C-alpha positions as CSV (number, residue, x, y, z in Angstrom):
1,X,-51.4,35.2,22.5
2,X,-52.6,32.7,19.8
3,X,-51.0,35.0,17.2
4,X,-47.6,34.7,19.0
5,X,-47.9,30.9,19.2
6,X,-48.4,30.8,15.5
7,X,-45.2,32.8,14.9
8,X,-43.2,30.5,17.3
9,X,-44.6,27.5,15.5
10,X,-43.7,28.9,12.1
11,X,-40.1,29.6,13.3
12,X,-39.7,26.1,14.8
13,X,-41.0,24.4,11.7
14,X,-38.7,26.5,9.5
15,X,-35.7,25.7,11.7
16,X,-36.5,22.0,11.8
17,X,-36.6,21.9,8.0
18,X,-32.9,23.0,8.1
19,X,-31.9,19.8,10.0
20,X,-33.9,17.2,8.0
21,X,-31.5,14.5,6.8
22,X,-31.6,13.6,3.1
23,X,-33.5,10.6,2.0
24,X,-31.3,7.5,2.5
25,X,-32.3,6.1,-0.9
26,X,-30.8,9.3,-2.5
27,X,-27.7,8.9,-0.4
28,X,-27.2,5.3,-1.5
29,X,-27.4,6.1,-5.3
30,X,-25.0,9.1,-5.0
31,X,-21.5,7.9,-6.0
32,X,-18.8,8.4,-3.4
33,X,-15.3,9.7,-4.3
34,X,-12.6,7.3,-3.3
35,X,-8.8,7.2,-3.9
36,X,-8.0,4.0,-5.8
37,X,-5.5,1.7,-4.1
38,X,-2.3,2.0,-6.1
39,X,1.3,1.2,-5.6
40,X,3.6,4.1,-4.5
41,X,4.9,4.7,-8.0
42,X,1.6,5.8,-9.4
43,X,-0.3,9.1,-8.8
44,X,-3.6,8.2,-7.0
45,X,-6.6,8.9,-9.3
46,X,-10.0,9.9,-8.0
47,X,-12.8,7.8,-9.4
48,X,-16.5,8.0,-8.9
49,X,-17.3,4.5,-7.6
50,X,-19.0,2.9,-4.6
51,X,-16.1,0.5,-3.9
52,X,-12.4,1.0,-4.0
53,X,-10.4,-0.5,-6.9
54,X,-8.5,-3.7,-6.1
55,X,-4.8,-3.6,-5.6
56,X,-3.0,-4.9,-8.7
57,X,-0.1,-7.2,-7.7
58,X,3.4,-6.4,-8.9
59,X,3.7,-9.7,-10.7
60,X,0.9,-12.1,-11.6
61,X,0.5,-14.8,-8.9
62,X,1.5,-17.6,-11.2
63,X,4.8,-15.8,-11.9
64,X,6.0,-16.2,-8.3
65,X,8.2,-19.1,-7.5
66,X,6.8,-21.8,-5.2
67,X,6.8,-20.6,-1.6
68,X,7.0,-16.9,-2.6
69,X,4.0,-14.6,-2.6
70,X,3.2,-10.9,-3.1
71,X,3.4,-9.0,0.1
72,X,3.3,-5.5,-1.4
73,X,0.3,-4.3,0.8
74,X,2.7,-4.2,3.9
75,X,4.5,-1.2,2.3
76,X,1.4,0.7,1.0
77,X,1.2,2.9,4.2
78,X,4.7,4.3,3.6
79,X,4.5,7.7,2.1
80,X,6.1,8.5,-1.3
81,X,8.9,10.6,0.4
82,X,9.7,7.8,2.8
83,X,9.8,5.1,0.1
84,X,11.9,7.5,-2.1
85,X,14.4,8.0,0.7
86,X,14.7,4.2,1.4
87,X,15.0,3.2,-2.3
88,X,17.7,0.6,-3.0
89,X,17.8,-0.6,0.7
90,X,16.8,-4.2,1.1
91,X,14.7,-5.1,4.2
92,X,14.6,-8.6,5.6
93,X,12.1,-8.9,8.4
94,X,12.0,-12.2,10.3
95,X,9.5,-11.4,13.1
96,X,6.8,-9.0,14.4
97,X,9.3,-7.0,16.4
98,X,11.5,-6.3,13.3
99,X,8.3,-5.4,11.4
100,X,7.3,-2.9,14.1
101,X,10.8,-1.4,14.0
102,X,10.5,-1.0,10.2
103,X,7.3,1.0,10.6
104,X,8.9,3.0,13.5
105,X,11.9,3.8,11.3
106,X,9.5,5.3,8.7
107,X,7.6,7.3,11.4
108,X,10.8,8.6,13.0
109,X,12.2,9.7,9.6
110,X,9.9,12.7,9.7
111,X,9.4,12.4,5.9
112,X,5.7,11.4,6.1
113,X,3.2,13.9,7.2
114,X,1.2,11.5,9.3
115,X,2.0,8.1,11.0
116,X,2.3,5.3,8.5
117,X,-0.5,2.7,8.2
118,X,0.7,-0.5,9.7
119,X,-0.4,-3.7,7.9
120,X,0.1,-6.9,9.8
121,X,2.1,-9.8,8.4
122,X,1.9,-13.4,9.7
123,X,5.4,-14.5,10.8
124,X,4.0,-17.4,12.9
125,X,4.7,-20.2,10.4
126,X,8.3,-19.0,9.9
127,X,7.5,-16.8,6.9
128,X,9.9,-13.9,6.2
129,X,9.2,-10.5,4.7
130,X,11.7,-9.3,2.1
131,X,11.4,-6.0,0.3
132,X,12.9,-3.0,-1.3
133,X,11.9,0.1,-3.3
134,X,13.4,1.3,-6.6
135,X,13.0,4.7,-8.2
136,X,13.1,6.0,-11.7
137,X,11.5,8.3,-14.2
138,X,8.8,7.4,-16.7
139,X,5.1,6.6,-17.0
140,X,5.1,3.2,-15.2
141,X,7.5,1.2,-13.3
142,X,7.6,-2.6,-12.6
143,X,9.7,-5.4,-11.1
144,X,10.1,-8.9,-12.6
145,X,11.7,-11.8,-10.7
146,X,14.3,-13.1,-13.1
147,X,15.9,-15.8,-10.9
148,X,15.1,-17.6,-7.7
149,X,17.1,-20.3,-6.0
150,X,16.3,-21.9,-2.7
151,X,18.9,-24.3,-1.3
152,X,17.5,-26.2,1.7
153,X,20.7,-27.9,2.6
154,X,22.7,-24.7,2.9
155,X,19.6,-22.7,4.0
156,X,20.2,-19.9,1.4
157,X,17.8,-18.1,-0.9
158,X,18.9,-16.0,-3.8
159,X,16.4,-13.7,-5.6
160,X,17.3,-11.7,-8.7
161,X,14.8,-9.1,-10.0
162,X,14.8,-6.6,-12.8
163,X,13.4,-3.0,-12.2
164,X,12.4,-1.0,-15.3
165,X,10.4,2.0,-16.2
166,X,8.5,2.6,-19.4
167,X,7.4,5.7,-21.3
168,X,8.8,9.2,-21.5
169,X,6.5,10.8,-18.9
170,X,8.4,13.2,-16.6
171,X,7.1,11.4,-13.4
172,X,9.4,10.5,-10.5
173,X,8.3,6.9,-9.7
174,X,9.0,4.6,-6.7
175,X,8.0,1.0,-7.0
176,X,8.1,-1.5,-4.2
177,X,9.0,-5.2,-4.5
178,X,7.8,-6.9,-1.3
179,X,7.7,-10.6,-1.0
180,X,6.6,-13.1,1.6
181,X,8.8,-16.2,1.7
182,X,7.3,-19.3,3.3
183,X,9.2,-21.1,6.1
184,X,12.5,-19.2,5.7
185,X,13.2,-17.7,9.1
186,X,16.6,-19.5,9.4
187,X,17.7,-18.9,5.9
188,X,20.3,-16.4,4.6
189,X,18.4,-14.4,2.0
190,X,19.9,-12.3,-0.7
191,X,17.7,-10.0,-2.9
192,X,19.4,-8.3,-5.9
193,X,17.5,-5.8,-8.1
194,X,19.1,-4.8,-11.4
195,X,18.1,-1.6,-13.0
């Protein structure tokens, strides 16, 4: 009987060794694989890092006109196919309901394999979300705001931007230009992107 207990004990010990978790210190030093946060026009690159790379703005913050800020993160959950299909359409969203409808439109298109990630935007102070995508071929794509005019007496805002691609890479690129405009809910807004 003692002989059988020894066998059972040996089996139990060998099975328990299979379920031992690795040392947490070893886990902490092991690099994780993350997908860098990039705009839809770039192919995600895998990097060995413990923290994701920060999102690079379309335009440096000091290049935005007063009262205008980068809102590109609201479009980051839209898949490449959805952004490609919506390219050249201008979206002007004035409240949370319109923002929800924008995401529903992307989900209902059937172009994205999974539901889009929905990023909140604060409309409470009268801010407006204005955006578009442009597509082209090359290595990189960018937008530059070339003119901005806000007329408070006529409550109009005119934004001109330039879209361009650089390099002779054969990549199909989609680049979003998404802007938050402070206190503009009642304004007529016109965004024109030249290619």
